[in-house]
C-alpha positions as semicolon CSV with decimal commas, in nm:
position;residue;x (nm);y (nm);z (nm)
1;M;1,721;0,051;1,103
2;K;1,764;0,324;0,839
3;K;2,038;0,121;0,668
4;K;1,815;-0,188;0,664
5;W;1,538;0,001;0,483
6;L;1,783;0,168;0,247
7;D;1,927;-0,177;0,162
8;Y;1,571;-0,295;0,096
9;Y;1,493;0,000;-0,135
10;K;1,810;-0,059;-0,334
11;K;1,732;-0,432;-0,360
12;V;1,374;-0,388;-0,486
13;A;1,414;-0,070;-0,695
14;G;1,329;-0,115;-1,059
15;R;1,057;-0,375;-1,002
16;E;0,767;-0,398;-1,240
17;P;0,449;-0,234;-1,114
18;D;0,259;-0,470;-0,887
19;P;0,016;-0,692;-1,084
20;I;-0,271;-0,603;-0,848
21;L;-0,217;-0,233;-0,921
22;R;-0,218;-0,301;-1,296
23;V;-0,548;-0,489;-1,267
24;A;-0,696;-0,209;-1,054
25;L;-0,617;0,051;-1,320
26;K;-0,785;-0,164;-1,586
27;K;-1,100;-0,167;-1,371
28;S;-1,120;0,213;-1,355
29;Q;-1,037;0,465;-1,622
30;E;-1,097;0,760;-1,387
31;R;-0,790;0,959;-1,294
32;G;-0,723;1,215;-1,023
33;L;-0,535;1,193;-0,698
34;A;-0,379;0,859;-0,608
35;Y;-0,204;0,773;-0,284
36;D;0,092;0,535;-0,277
37;L;0,102;0,457;0,094
38;G;0,423;0,304;0,219
39;C;0,577;0,401;-0,114
40;G;0,920;0,248;-0,044
41;A;1,142;0,256;-0,353
42;G;0,876;0,437;-0,559
43;D;0,824;0,188;-0,843
44;D;0,445;0,201;-0,811
45;T;0,461;0,579;-0,775
46;K;0,633;0,598;-1,115
47;Y;0,369;0,373;-1,267
48;L;0,083;0,583;-1,130
49;L;0,244;0,902;-1,261
50;N;0,290;0,743;-1,604
51;E;-0,077;0,639;-1,600
52;G;-0,192;1,000;-1,558
53;F;-0,249;1,031;-1,184
54;K;-0,145;1,308;-0,952
55;V;0,033;1,109;-0,682
56;T;0,093;1,166;-0,315
57;S;0,354;0,914;-0,203
58;V;0,381;0,864;0,170
59;D;0,631;0,672;0,380
60;K;0,722;0,707;0,745
61;D;1,084;0,637;0,662
62;K;1,282;0,945;0,561
63;A;1,518;0,720;0,361
64;A;1,226;0,620;0,134
65;I;1,146;0,981;0,054
66;E;1,512;1,058;-0,013
67;F;1,544;0,747;-0,229
68;I;1,243;0,844;-0,443
69;K;1,385;1,195;-0,488
70;S;1,701;1,033;-0,623
71;V;1,521;0,811;-0,878
72;I;1,224;1,026;-0,990
73;K;1,295;1,363;-1,147
74;K;1,101;1,659;-1,014
75;N;0,741;1,622;-1,124
76;K;0,458;1,872;-1,068
77;N;0,216;1,579;-1,027
78;L;0,415;1,423;-0,742
79;N;0,389;1,514;-0,376
80;L;0,619;1,333;-0,132
81;E;0,523;1,315;0,234
82;Q;0,711;1,164;0,526
83;N;0,440;1,049;0,765
84;S;0,301;0,748;0,948
85;F;-0,036;0,589;0,883
86;E;-0,137;0,694;1,233
87;K;-0,089;1,065;1,153
88;I;-0,161;1,104;0,783
89;Q;-0,442;1,338;0,678
90;L;-0,596;1,198;0,359
91;T;-0,775;1,425;0,112
92;P;-1,038;1,323;-0,150
93;S;-0,882;1,067;-0,383
94;R;-0,958;0,831;-0,671
95;L;-0,723;0,552;-0,566
96;I;-0,537;0,440;-0,254
97;W;-0,264;0,182;-0,302
98;G;-0,043;-0,005;-0,052
99;R;0,208;-0,269;-0,160
100;S;0,283;-0,473;0,154
101;S;0,259;-0,157;0,362
102;F;-0,083;-0,157;0,531
103;P;0,023;-0,430;0,780
104;F;0,280;-0,185;0,920
105;C;0,001;0,028;1,067
106;S;-0,026;-0,015;1,443
107;P;-0,304;-0,261;1,541
108;K;-0,435;0,000;1,786
109;Y;-0,496;0,242;1,499
110;F;-0,562;0,012;1,203
111;Y;-0,944;0,030;1,193
112;K;-0,936;0,410;1,228
113;F;-0,681;0,421;0,943
114;W;-0,899;0,190;0,728
115;K;-1,202;0,415;0,792
116;A;-0,997;0,725;0,703
117;M;-0,895;0,563;0,374
118;K;-1,255;0,469;0,294
119;N;-1,379;0,818;0,382
120;S;-1,119;0,986;0,161
121;L;-1,214;0,785;-0,146
122;Q;-1,449;0,954;-0,387
123;P;-1,750;0,750;-0,510
124;N;-1,627;0,453;-0,715
125;G;-1,273;0,516;-0,587
126;L;-1,047;0,214;-0,544
127;L;-0,868;0,083;-0,236
128;C;-0,618;-0,183;-0,333
129;G;-0,310;-0,364;-0,211
130;N;-0,252;-0,643;0,033
131;L;-0,277;-0,730;0,399
132;F;-0,107;-1,006;0,594
133;G;-0,312;-1,286;0,745
134;V;-0,287;-1,440;1,090
135;N;-0,081;-1,739;0,966
136;D;0,204;-1,516;0,852
137;T;0,547;-1,575;1,012
138;W;0,552;-1,219;1,145
139;S;0,206;-1,246;1,308
140;S;0,354;-1,248;1,660
141;S;0,454;-0,883;1,610
142;K;0,269;-0,646;1,840
143;V;0,339;-0,344;1,619
144;M;0,195;-0,483;1,293
145;T;-0,162;-0,568;1,192
146;F;-0,268;-0,917;1,080
147;I;-0,615;-0,991;0,947
148;S;-0,840;-1,292;1,010
149;H;-1,131;-1,404;0,792
150;E;-1,367;-1,251;1,051
151;D;-1,186;-0,917;1,031
152;W;-1,265;-0,898;0,660
153;E;-1,638;-0,883;0,733
154;K;-1,583;-0,546;0,903
155;L;-1,334;-0,419;0,647
156;L;-1,555;-0,486;0,345
157;V;-1,851;-0,276;0,464
158;G;-1,909;0,002;0,211
159;F;-1,707;-0,163;-0,063
160;E;-1,774;-0,374;-0,370
161;I;-1,515;-0,650;-0,414
162;L;-1,355;-0,631;-0,758
163;Y;-1,074;-0,875;-0,677
164;F;-0,991;-1,080;-0,370
165;D;-0,740;-1,362;-0,325
166;E;-0,583;-1,531;-0,025
167;R;-0,249;-1,707;-0,059
168;E;-0,012;-1,892;0,173
169;F;0,335;-1,991;0,060
170;E;0,699;-2,025;0,163
171;A;0,941;-1,775;0,010
172;P;1,231;-1,558;0,119
173;T;1,189;-1,189;0,194
174;A;1,354;-0,938;-0,042
175;L;1,658;-0,943;0,187
176;G;1,676;-1,324;0,187
177;S;1,521;-1,438;0,518
178;D;1,301;-1,748;0,503
179;K;0,935;-1,672;0,567
180;H;0,585;-1,821;0,558
181;W;0,365;-1,566;0,383
182;H;-0,009;-1,535;0,442
183;I;-0,136;-1,258;0,218
184;Y;-0,474;-1,121;0,114
185;Y;-0,467;-0,937;-0,219
186;F;-0,761;-0,706;-0,287
187;I;-0,915;-0,443;-0,510
188;L;-1,218;-0,277;-0,354
189;R;-1,449;-0,012;-0,502
190;K;-1,619;0,233;-0,271
191;I;-1,996;0,218;-0,305
């Protein structure tokens, strides 16, 4: 499994910052602590650092942390943490970001994790990223979380929607497997 993730990091490294993250930063000029949860190859971590944030980048995969250490020079504004969403202890933050990572939180823990993210955000803090919908090819997985339209009603409590989009499309994964994607993209502001 470690080799699979390492192959993935090598394949996606050097990507442009995610467009949703770019839009989120245009919607808030406030800086402070940002979390890059499920940081993977660290491209969004680099972007957040360059935009003036102190960044805590978290991934449960040790290979991700090692990979980021190899591509980002030591930086006093960067904290790397190997941890799972089920065990992470979030501190007060301005922004929480997850590029295709939040679905990898266990369904048994997901709503507790979502609440922990919301509680850690300072007033007007942003929660942004994407979640997979129930029509996604991987939705039969018992270890990943997939969101229905009804689930969103619970998730949006306490947030103002700054951006929300639902898309379904056919496209290969980064490693080339065919897949039907069902993705919700969002930028939410804590109220």
